[in-house]
C-alpha positions as CSV (number, residue, x, y, z in Angstrom):
1,P,-14.8,-7.1,-10.4
2,A,-14.5,-6.2,-14.1
3,D,-11.5,-3.9,-13.4
4,F,-9.6,-6.9,-12.1
5,A,-10.1,-9.0,-15.2
6,A,-9.3,-6.1,-17.5
7,F,-6.2,-5.3,-15.4
8,D,-5.0,-8.9,-15.5
9,A,-5.4,-9.0,-19.3
10,W,-3.6,-5.7,-19.7
11,L,-0.8,-6.9,-17.5
12,K,-0.1,-9.8,-19.8
13,T,0.3,-7.4,-22.7
14,L,3.5,-6.0,-21.1
15,H,5.3,-9.3,-21.5
16,M,7.4,-8.6,-18.4
17,G,8.7,-5.4,-19.9
18,V,8.9,-1.8,-18.6
19,A,5.7,0.2,-18.9
20,Q,6.2,3.7,-20.3
21,E,3.1,5.2,-18.9
22,P,1.1,4.7,-15.7
23,T,-1.3,1.8,-15.6
24,P,-4.8,2.9,-16.8
25,F,-6.4,1.1,-13.8
26,P,-6.9,2.3,-10.2
27,L,-4.7,1.2,-7.3
28,E,-7.4,-1.1,-6.1
29,A,-6.8,-3.3,-9.3
30,Q,-3.1,-3.8,-8.4
31,L,-2.3,-7.3,-7.1
32,S,-0.8,-6.1,-3.9
33,H,-3.9,-4.1,-3.0
34,R,-6.1,-7.1,-3.8
35,I,-4.0,-9.5,-1.8
36,V,-4.1,-7.2,1.3
37,S,-7.8,-6.7,0.9
38,G,-8.2,-10.5,1.0
39,A,-6.0,-10.7,4.1
40,I,-8.0,-7.9,5.8
41,E,-11.2,-9.8,5.1
42,F,-9.7,-12.9,6.6
43,L,-8.6,-11.0,9.8
44,R,-12.1,-9.5,10.2
45,E,-13.6,-12.9,9.9
46,S,-11.2,-14.6,12.4
47,N,-13.4,-13.6,15.3
48,G,-10.4,-13.7,17.7
49,R,-9.4,-17.2,16.8
50,P,-5.6,-17.9,16.6
51,F,-4.4,-17.6,13.0
52,F,-1.5,-18.0,10.6
53,L,-1.6,-15.7,7.6
54,Q,1.0,-15.6,4.9
55,V,0.8,-12.5,2.7
56,S,3.0,-12.7,-0.4
57,F,3.4,-9.9,-2.9
58,P,4.3,-10.3,-6.6
59,E,5.6,-6.7,-6.8
60,P,8.2,-5.5,-7.5
61,H,8.6,-8.4,-9.9
62,G,7.9,-7.6,-13.5
63,P,6.2,-6.5,-15.5
64,S,7.4,-3.1,-14.4
65,Q,4.2,-1.0,-14.1
66,L,2.5,1.2,-11.6
67,P,-0.6,3.3,-11.1
68,K,-0.6,6.9,-9.9
69,P,0.4,8.1,-7.3
70,H,3.3,5.7,-7.3
71,W,4.2,6.4,-11.0
72,D,6.9,9.0,-11.0
73,M,7.0,9.0,-7.2
74,F,10.7,8.6,-7.9
75,D,11.8,10.8,-10.8
76,P,13.4,8.7,-13.5
77,A,15.8,11.6,-14.2
78,Q,17.1,11.4,-10.6
79,M,17.9,7.7,-10.7
80,P,21.5,7.0,-9.8
81,E,23.8,5.5,-12.4
82,P,24.2,1.7,-11.8
83,N,27.5,0.9,-10.2
84,P,29.0,-1.2,-11.6
85,G,27.4,-0.5,-14.9
86,P,27.0,-2.5,-18.1
87,E,30.7,-1.8,-19.0
88,A,31.6,-4.4,-16.3
89,L,29.6,-7.2,-17.9
90,P,32.3,-8.3,-20.4
91,R,34.6,-9.1,-17.4
92,L,32.1,-11.5,-15.9
93,D,31.6,-15.2,-16.5
94,Y,29.6,-16.8,-19.2
95,R,26.5,-17.2,-17.1
96,M,26.2,-13.5,-16.7
97,Q,26.8,-13.0,-20.4
98,W,24.0,-15.6,-21.0
99,L,21.6,-13.8,-18.6
100,S,22.3,-10.5,-20.4
101,R,21.4,-12.0,-23.8
102,L,18.3,-13.7,-22.3
103,E,17.1,-10.4,-20.8
104,E,17.7,-8.4,-23.9
105,D,15.9,-11.0,-26.1
106,G,13.1,-11.5,-23.7
107,T,12.5,-7.9,-22.6
108,P,14.1,-5.7,-25.3
109,G,14.5,-2.1,-24.2
110,T,14.9,-2.7,-20.5
111,R,18.6,-1.7,-20.7
112,S,17.8,1.5,-22.6
113,D,14.9,2.2,-20.3
114,W,16.9,1.7,-17.1
115,R,15.9,4.9,-15.5
116,R,12.2,4.1,-15.9
117,Y,12.9,0.5,-14.7
118,L,14.5,1.9,-11.5
119,S,11.8,4.5,-11.0
120,N,9.1,1.8,-11.4
121,Y,10.9,-0.6,-9.1
122,F,11.3,1.9,-6.3
123,G,7.6,3.0,-6.8
124,A,6.5,-0.6,-6.6
125,V,8.4,-1.1,-3.3
126,H,6.7,2.0,-1.9
127,M,3.3,0.7,-3.1
128,V,4.0,-2.6,-1.3
129,D,5.0,-0.6,1.8
130,D,1.7,1.2,1.7
131,Q,-0.2,-2.1,1.5
132,I,1.7,-3.5,4.5
133,A,0.7,-0.4,6.4
134,R,-2.9,-1.1,5.5
135,L,-2.6,-4.6,6.9
136,V,-0.8,-3.5,10.1
137,N,-3.3,-0.7,10.7
138,T,-6.1,-3.3,10.4
139,L,-4.3,-5.5,13.0
140,D,-4.3,-2.4,15.3
141,D,-7.9,-1.5,14.6
142,L,-9.0,-5.1,15.4
143,G,-6.8,-5.2,18.6
144,L,-4.8,-8.1,17.2
145,R,-1.3,-6.6,16.8
146,R,-0.2,-7.1,20.4
147,D,-0.6,-10.8,20.1
148,T,0.6,-11.1,16.5
149,V,4.1,-11.9,15.3
150,I,4.9,-10.2,12.0
151,V,7.8,-11.6,9.9
152,F,8.8,-9.6,6.9
153,V,11.2,-11.2,4.5
154,A,12.0,-11.0,0.8
155,D,12.9,-14.0,-1.4
156,H,15.7,-12.2,-3.3
157,G,17.0,-8.9,-4.4
158,D,17.3,-7.4,-7.9
159,Y,20.3,-6.4,-9.9
160,L,18.7,-2.9,-10.4
161,M,20.7,-2.5,-13.6
162,Q,24.1,-3.3,-12.1
163,Y,26.1,-4.9,-14.9
164,G,23.3,-3.7,-17.2
165,L,21.0,-6.4,-15.7
166,S,17.5,-6.2,-14.3
167,R,15.6,-8.6,-12.1
168,K,17.4,-11.6,-10.6
169,G,19.5,-14.2,-12.1
170,V,22.6,-16.3,-11.9
171,G,25.2,-16.0,-9.2
172,L,25.1,-15.0,-5.6
173,Y,25.9,-11.3,-6.0
174,E,25.2,-8.9,-3.1
175,A,22.4,-7.2,-5.0
176,L,20.5,-10.5,-5.0
177,T,21.3,-11.9,-1.5
178,H,21.2,-8.8,0.7
179,I,17.5,-9.0,1.7
180,P,15.5,-7.8,4.7
181,M,14.2,-10.0,7.5
182,V,12.3,-8.1,10.2
183,W,10.4,-9.6,13.1
184,S,7.9,-7.6,15.1
185,G,5.3,-7.9,17.8
186,G,4.0,-10.6,20.1
187,G,6.4,-9.8,23.0
188,L,9.6,-10.1,20.9
189,P,12.4,-8.1,22.5
190,A,13.5,-4.9,20.8
191,Q,16.8,-5.1,19.0
192,P,19.3,-2.2,18.5
């Protein structure tokens, strides 16, 4: 659809930065919504045949943008102070110093817009959660969930402005390596 092409072009104008206003496109233009719509179409066409389906989401990777209702779902003014904050950066090694300069040169303003960055990040996570719910509900509606194993895993975490850094980067800090892995369905035993 035309909205998709216009959204994709608009997304490129953000240059991986932090949007200061909600996306002017509907939720249906978001990549996560489009990806799940394609997955749902695949499931509906599977006609009961066994399947393997990998559904991968680009969000909450940059650029940091959201449509309503996810925009301001998490009030920027209520975002917690990063701990440790940018004051800790000078005590870290040269790789972290390099990453800081790279981020500031590549996406100027992210550090000063940290509250908006965090608000957008948490809103994007919620948006992805909503899309996963659409997919799981479709499995239920089609009677496929009982025989389907769902594995949810993330590839990496995010600094979330710890040390004044956004996104991912060098090192194996807890913020980058503490990721979820959840298995569900298909007769798997419940875990405490």
